[in-house]
C-alpha positions as CSV (number, residue, x, y, z in Angstrom):
1,M,110.8,102.1,88.9
2,V,110.0,99.3,91.3
3,V,112.8,96.9,92.1
4,S,110.5,94.0,91.3
5,Y,110.8,94.7,87.5
6,V,114.6,94.1,87.5
7,D,115.1,91.1,85.2
8,D,118.4,90.0,86.6
9,Y,118.2,88.9,90.2
10,K,122.0,89.0,90.6
11,E,122.1,92.6,89.4
12,M,119.2,93.4,91.7
13,K,121.1,92.0,94.7
14,E,124.1,94.1,93.9
15,K,122.0,97.3,93.8
16,I,119.9,96.4,96.8
17,L,122.0,96.2,100.0
18,S,119.2,95.3,102.4
19,Y,115.6,94.1,102.3
20,K,114.9,97.6,103.7
21,D,115.7,98.9,100.2
22,L,112.9,96.9,98.6
23,E,109.7,98.9,97.8
24,V,107.6,95.8,98.6
25,W,109.1,95.8,102.1
26,K,108.6,99.5,102.6
27,N,105.0,99.2,101.5
28,G,104.5,96.3,103.9
29,V,105.7,98.4,106.8
30,K,103.4,101.3,105.7
31,L,100.4,98.9,105.6
32,A,101.2,97.5,109.1
33,K,101.2,101.1,110.4
34,D,97.9,101.9,108.7
35,I,96.3,98.7,110.0
36,Y,97.5,99.5,113.6
37,G,96.0,102.9,113.3
38,L,92.7,101.6,111.9
39,T,92.2,98.9,114.5
40,E,92.7,101.3,117.4
41,T,89.1,102.3,116.9
42,F,87.8,98.7,116.9
43,P,85.6,97.6,119.9
44,Y,87.5,96.3,122.9
45,H,85.8,92.9,122.6
46,E,87.7,92.4,119.3
47,L,91.1,93.1,120.8
48,Y,92.0,89.3,120.9
49,A,90.0,88.5,117.8
50,L,89.7,90.5,114.6
51,T,92.0,93.3,115.8
52,S,94.8,90.9,116.7
53,Q,94.3,88.9,113.6
54,L,94.5,92.0,111.3
55,R,97.6,93.2,113.1
56,R,99.4,89.9,113.0
57,A,98.6,89.5,109.3
58,A,99.8,93.0,108.6
59,V,103.1,92.5,110.4
60,S,103.5,89.2,108.5
61,V,103.7,90.9,105.1
62,S,107.0,92.8,105.6
63,S,108.4,90.2,108.0
64,N,108.2,87.5,105.4
65,I,109.7,89.7,102.8
66,A,112.6,90.4,105.1
67,E,113.0,86.7,106.1
68,G,112.9,85.5,102.5
69,Y,115.4,88.1,101.4
70,V,118.0,87.0,103.8
71,R,117.7,83.3,102.9
72,N,120.4,81.9,100.7
73,S,118.2,81.0,97.7
74,T,115.9,82.7,95.2
75,K,113.5,79.7,95.6
76,E,113.2,80.3,99.3
77,F,112.7,84.1,98.7
78,V,109.9,83.3,96.3
79,H,108.3,81.0,98.9
80,F,108.3,83.8,101.5
81,L,106.9,86.3,99.0
82,Y,104.0,83.9,98.4
83,I,103.4,83.8,102.2
84,S,103.3,87.6,102.1
85,L,100.7,87.4,99.3
86,G,98.6,85.1,101.5
87,S,98.8,87.6,104.4
88,L,97.6,90.4,102.1
89,A,94.6,88.3,101.1
90,E,93.8,87.7,104.8
91,I,94.0,91.4,105.5
92,D,91.7,92.2,102.5
93,T,89.2,89.7,103.7
94,Q,89.3,90.9,107.3
95,L,88.9,94.5,106.3
96,Q,85.8,93.5,104.4
97,L,84.4,91.8,107.5
98,A,85.3,94.8,109.7
99,K,83.4,97.0,107.2
100,E,80.4,94.7,107.3
101,L,80.4,94.7,111.1
102,N,80.5,98.5,111.0
103,Y,83.8,98.7,112.8
104,T,85.0,101.0,110.1
105,E,83.3,102.9,107.3
106,N,85.7,103.2,104.5
107,T,88.3,100.6,103.7
108,E,88.5,101.3,99.9
109,E,91.8,103.2,100.1
110,L,93.5,100.5,102.2
111,Q,92.0,97.8,100.0
112,N,93.3,99.6,96.9
113,F,96.8,99.8,98.5
114,I,96.6,96.1,99.3
115,E,95.7,95.3,95.6
116,M,98.7,97.4,94.4
117,Q,101.0,95.6,96.9
118,M,99.7,92.2,95.7
119,Q,100.4,93.2,92.1
120,Q,103.9,94.5,93.0
121,I,104.8,91.2,94.8
122,R,103.4,89.1,92.0
123,S,105.6,91.0,89.5
124,F,108.6,90.5,91.8
125,I,107.9,86.8,92.1
126,N,107.6,86.5,88.3
127,A,110.9,88.3,87.8
128,L,112.6,86.0,90.4
129,K,111.1,82.8,89.0
130,R,112.6,83.5,85.6
131,K,116.0,83.1,87.4
132,I,115.3,79.8,89.2
C-alpha cells in the first residue's frame, strides 16, 4: 500500500521516519536515474538545452518532495508536492519533444511511469489536504 493513501497525516508521520521512506520520493529518484540514462544518448548540441532541462526537472521531483517533507507544516508540504507535479508535467512534455526530434524512439514506458507518479502524488496531496 502506498503511503499516500494513509488518511491520518499524524499517523503517517509516526510510521515514516524520513522522506526517504516515501514511495513518491523513491519513485522520483528512480525517474531521475532513468532520465539521466536516456539523455546520455541525446546529441551533444542538446547538452545545455533539452538534456539539461530534462535532467533538472527530473531531479526536481524527488528534491521538492524531500524539501516539503522537512518543512514544519502540511500546507507547505502540499505546496512542494504541487511543484513536483509541475516538474513531472515538464518531463512528460520534454520527452514528447525528444521523441518528435528523433532523439529517442520509445518514451511510452517512461511516460506511463510519469503518469503513475502523478496519480500517486495527487492521491498524497488529497490525503494531506483533508488534514489542513
